[in-house]
N, C-alpha and C positions, 0 to 999 in steps of 0.2 A: 559800847552798846552794839556796834556793828560786829565786833569780835564775837559776842555772845550769839548773835544771829547766825554767823557763819558756822560756829560750832553746832548749833542746833540743826541747821540745814544739813551739815555733814553727817551728824548722827542720824537724822531722818533718812538720808540717802542710804547709808549703810544698813539701817533697819529694814528698809524696803528691799535692798539687794539680798540681805540674809534671808528675809521672808520668801522672796521669789526662789532663791536657790533651794530652800527647804520644801516648797510647795509647787515647783514648776511642773511636776508630773500630773497635778490635778486639772480637771477640765475647767475649774473656775477657782480663783484665789481669793480668800478672804483677807484683803489688805488691811493694814492698820489705817485708821481714820476713814478710809474710803469704803471699806467693806468689800462686797462683791459687785458693787455697781460698775466699776471699770469693765469687768468681764461681760456684764449684761449689755452695756452700751457698745462694746466691741462687736457683739453678735446680734445687735438689734435688727439688722436687715433680715436675719434668718432665725428669728427668736423662737419660733415653734419647734424647729428641728433642733435648735440649741438646747432648749429645755428638755427634749426628748433624750438627747445624749446625757444630760445631767442626771435625769431620773434613772436611766439605765445604769449609769456608773455608780450611783448612790443607792441602788436597790429599790427604786420606786418612790423614794420620798427625800427631799432635800430642804434644809433650813436655809433660806436666803437671808444673808446679813447685809443691811444697808449701811450707809455712812453713819458714823457715830452721831448720836443726838438727833436723828432725823425721823425716828419712828417709821422706818421703811423695812423693818424685818417682817417676813412672812414665811409660811410653810407651803411648799409645793409638793403635790403627791399625784401619783398615777397608779397607786397600789389598790387593787380591787377590795382588799380587805379593809383598808382605811376608808375607801368610798362608801362601802356598805355600812360601816360603823357610823360615819358622819351623817349620811343621808337616810339611814334607816333606824339603826339601834338607838343612836343618841341624837336623833333629829332635832329635838327641842333645844339642844345646846348650840345650835348653829343657825344663824340668821344671815340675811343678805348684808345687813349692816349699814352704818351711816355713810360710808364712802360710796357704796354701790347706789344707795338712794340719791346721793348728790349727783352722780353721773347720769342717772336716768330721771332726773327731776323734770325734764320736759315732757315725759310720759305721764306725769301725775302720779297719783297714789293707786296705780293699777296693780294687777296681779303679779307683774314682773318684778317690781321692787318692794312689795309689801311683805310684811311678816305677821305671825300670830293670828289672832282671830279675824282680822280684816282680810287677810290672805285666804283663810279657810272659807270664809263666806263667799268671796269672789270665785274661788275654785269650785265650790258646790254649785253656784249659779251657772257657771260656764260649762261644767260637766253635764248638768241637766239639759242644757240647750243643745250641746253637740251630740248627745246620745239620742236625741229625738229623731224620728223618721223624717219629719218635715225638713229638718235642717239638712239631713243627708241628701234629700231630693233637691233642695235648694243648692247645696254645694255642687252636686253633679251638674245641675243646669248652668250655673255660673261658670264652672270649670270648662264645660263644653263650649260655652260662648267665647271664652278667652282663647281657647285653642282654634276654633273654627273661624272667628271673626278677627282675632288679633294675631296669633302666631303664625298660622298657615299663610295668610295673605302676605305677611312680611317675608317669609321664607320663599314664597313663590316669586316675589319681586326680586329678591336677592339672587336667586338661582337663575332667573331669566337674564339678569345683567351680567352674571358671571364674575362678580366682584368679591373681594375679601370683606368679611364682616366680623365684628366682635360679638360673639355669641353671649358673652356675659352682659353686655348692654341690652341685648334683646330680651334676656331673661331677667334683667334688672337685678343682677347679683344674687339670684336664688339658687337652690341646689341643683336643678336639672342640668345646668351647663357642664358641671363636673362629671355627671354620668355620661354625657355625650363625648367629653374628652377621653375619658377612660375606655368607653366602647369604641370610639373611633380609632384608638391606638391599640385595640386588641381585637383583631379581625375575627378570631375564633369565637369570642364572646358575642360579637355582633351577629355572627351567622347562627349561633344557637338561639338568640333572642328572636331573630326573624323566623327561624324554623318552628319555634314554640308558638308564635302568633299564628302561623299557618295551620299548625296541627290542632291548637286548642280553640281557635275562634273560626266560625263559619266563613267559608269563602264569600267575598263580597266585591263586586266590581266597582262600587262607588269609589270615586277618587277622594283621597284625603279623609278617610274614615276615622271617626272619633268613637272609641268604644265605651260602653256603659260600665258602671261600677261592678256589676255582676260579671260581666265578661272580663274585666281586668283582674278579678279575684282568681282566675284560672291560670294566670301567668306566673308560675312559680319561679322560673329562672330569671325572669325580669325582676321579680321581687328580690331575689338573691343579689342580682347585680346592683340594685339600688342600695341594699343593706351594705354591700361591699364598698360602694362609693362613699357612703355615710361613715363607714368605719374609718376609711383613710382621710376623708375630708368632711368632718362634722360641721354643721352650721355654726355652732359656737365652739371655738377651739379651746376655751377654758371657762371655768366658772369661779366665782368669788363668794366666800363665806366669811363670817365674822363670829368668833367663839364668844358666847355669853359667859360661860364659866370655865373652870379648868377641866382638863381631860387628858387621857393618855390613849393614843392611837394604838390599834393592833401591832403596828410596826415598832412600838416602844417610844415614839416621839412624844414628849410632853407638850401639851397645849395649854397656855395660860389664858386667863380672861382677856378679852379684846384682841387675841391673836388673829391675824388675817390668814386665811387658808385659801390657796388656789388649787383646784384639780384640773389637770390638763387632759381634756377629752381627746385632743389631737394626739398627744403622746401615747395615750392608752391604746389607740388604734395601731400603734407601731411597736408594741411590746412583744418580744418573743415569748416572754413568760405567760402571756395571755393567748396569743394567736399562733405561736409556733415559729419555727425558723423561716417560714415563708410569709411572715407578717407584712413585709413590704410589697408583696405581689398582689395584683388585682385578680382575685380568684373567687368568683361567685360560687364555685362548687363547694367551698367551705361551709356555705349556709344550707346545703341540701343534704338531707339524710339519704340512706340507702333505699328507703321507701319512696323517695321523691317528694318529700315534704320539707318545709322550711324548719331548720334546726333552731331550737330555742336556746339562745344565749342569755344568761342572767343580765339584767339591766345594769348591775354594778360593774360589768365588764364591758358591755356594749353600751356606752354611756350617752350616745347621741341624743336620746330622748329623755335623759336624766333618769333617776331612779328614786324609789321611796315615795313619800307623800308629794314630792315636787315633780313626780314623773309627768311628761308632756301629755296633756289631755288632747292635743291635736295630732298625735302620732298617726291615727288612721287616716285623717284628713290629708296629711303630708303625703302619704303613700298613694292616695287617690290622684292628687294633683300631679305628682311625679310620674306615675304610670300613664296617665292620660296624655301628658305632654310627650313622654318618651315614645309611646306606641305611635302617636300621630307623626312624629318626626322621623323615627327610624324606619317606619313602613313606607314612607313617601319620599324621603331624601337620603342622600349620602352626605355625611359630614366629614370633611377632610381638614385636619389641623394643618395650618400653614407651617411649612417646613422651617425649622429653626426657631419657632416662636417660643420664648421662654415661659415656663409654667412655674410660678412661685407664689405662695400665699402671702397676702399682705398682712401687715400688722394692724388689726382692727378687731372690734368686738364681735362682729359677724364675719366669718371667714369668706374671703373672695380672692380672686387672682389679682396680683399686683399689676400685671401687664394685660389684663383681660384674657380673652380666649379667641384669637384670630383664626377663622376657618373659612373654607369655601363650601358653599352649599350647591348640590346638583340634584336634579329629580332622579329618583330611583326607578329603574325599570324592573318590574317583577313579572 
């Protein structure tokens, strides 16, 4: 019996060795028995960039094979044509699915995890509420209060003490801290934002001024800088869908019923085929036309706010909050990233920095 086991192990070893020799040039190997799981685990610490490399190598879409008999197979895509097909043209065939609802069960049967008629009803109610003038005024009032009574006093205290602080903790892992990191490490962008604020908004000697929604709408370059930061660091790095029936993607990949499909929003922001050879650069100018207006990019390419029927109803609200926080901070403080501080996205449903964002805050003299 031991002899048979030794023969089997020897055969398995040579099978793996032969398979590795034949496929060692690939960015991920589909091993016998274990599938692609070893490669995924090996790159788990930097999974978002690893998936980006895979998608670039395989032309925008890859079929991930899990271990045998585990039901871990899924399709990953960053192809805008596939995204448009799945989230627009054949929207009814793709739902959040049971796995997604199980993960987000603590949130209840809300709009995030629901499908079909119940989702449509909730979205309709939410849209009618957000579009009302009363809600916009309420949002502006609450946002101003958060900045004036919450954010600014904290930054004042930190700047007076002259200590290092984790900006991610201050913003509780929301998007603005990444805008500040990118702006703080790109002096020319910071200078252009400050110049725009001075030119477009009336001079005011009040310290720590918080601007209104109407005033913020004039800041085109700031809007572009926020778009650019969301392109490189989207709030949700990936989304999950579940196929109801069979389908064929524009890329030619076959989708069977119950197939799990992931689309990587993080990877799409780093695709040369979508954004050009300078896709890894922080370049707000790519969002501004020759006429000085924001360039429209189709939502199935700039997927931060999703696309199709599931597009984010709170997009306008997000920009208001980010602009209000960004102008209040940049106009009143200098943000300096601590030298040598590592910037790396964590593995999580909502994107945030693994090691936070350590900075020094000082009062700006204008």
